[in-house]
C-alpha positions in Angstrom: 110.1 128.3 160.4 111.1 127.1 157.3 107.6 127.8 155.3 108.9 126.1 152.0 111.5 124.5 150.5 111.8 123.3 146.7 115.4 121.6 145.5 116.6 119.4 142.8 119.0 117.2 140.4 119.0 117.0 137.4 120.0 112.8 137.2 118.7 109.7 135.6 118.4 108.3 139.0 119.0 108.4 142.5 121.2 106.2 142.7 123.1 108.3 140.6 123.5 111.0 143.2 125.1 108.6 145.5 129.2 109.2 146.9 130.7 111.9 147.2 128.8 115.6 147.2 129.2 119.4 148.2 127.2 122.0 148.7 127.4 126.0 148.8 124.7 128.6 150.3 123.4 131.0 151.8 120.2 132.8 153.3 119.3 136.8 154.5 116.6 138.8 156.1 115.6 139.5 159.4 111.6 137.7 160.1 111.0 137.0 156.1 114.2 134.9 156.1 115.2 133.6 152.5 117.6 131.1 150.7 119.4 129.3 148.3 122.1 127.3 147.1 123.7 125.0 144.7 124.4 121.5 144.9 127.4 119.2 143.4 127.7 114.9 143.2 130.7 114.1 142.8 132.8 110.8 141.8 135.4 109.0 143.5 138.2 111.7 142.0 136.0 114.3 142.7 135.1 115.4 139.3 131.1 116.0 139.1 128.6 114.4 137.7 125.6 116.3 138.6 125.1 119.7 139.2 121.1 121.0 141.2 120.0 124.0 142.9 117.5 124.4 146.2 116.0 128.2 147.2 113.5 128.5 150.6 111.3 130.3 153.2 111.1 130.3 156.4 109.0 132.9 158.8 109.5 134.0 162.2 113.0 133.4 162.6 115.6 135.8 163.8 117.9 136.1 161.0 121.6 137.1 161.3 121.0 139.5 157.7 123.0 137.4 155.6 124.9 133.9 155.8 126.7 131.5 154.2 128.0 127.9 154.3 129.6 125.6 152.3 129.0 121.4 153.1 131.1 118.0 152.2 128.7 114.9 152.2 128.8 111.5 152.0 125.4 109.8 149.7 124.8 106.6 150.1 120.6 104.9 149.1 119.1 102.3 151.8 116.0 102.0 149.4 114.4 104.3 146.9 110.8 103.9 145.4 108.5 105.9 142.9 105.8 107.2 145.1 103.4 107.5 142.1 104.0 103.2 141.1 103.6 102.9 145.0 100.1 104.7 144.8 99.1 102.9 141.8 100.0 99.4 143.2 98.2 99.9 146.3 94.5 100.5 143.7 95.5 96.9 141.4 95.7 95.3 145.1 99.6 94.5 144.6 102.2 94.8 147.8 105.6 95.9 146.1 109.0 97.0 149.0 111.7 99.1 148.1 113.9 96.0 149.1 112.2 93.4 146.4 
């Protein structure tokens, strides 16, 4: 059971993270499992545009004492929005959708 996960990228907009990316990470522990890793968003040539990272904590899982992984992905944004702007628009009576 994952109890906590926190990750961050340094980018001006979520659409800047579209395209190919890499993720490297690992976990360690038995019962209390702690993990972490790094993300890279790349351009079409494979050059890194943005870096990010994450940490996670889990409880009650059977661990393997230590593990590591590397994954590659291709990301695209279907719809995006700002939850703070959406929340404020509810109080102002505006209806805004992410596909406008």
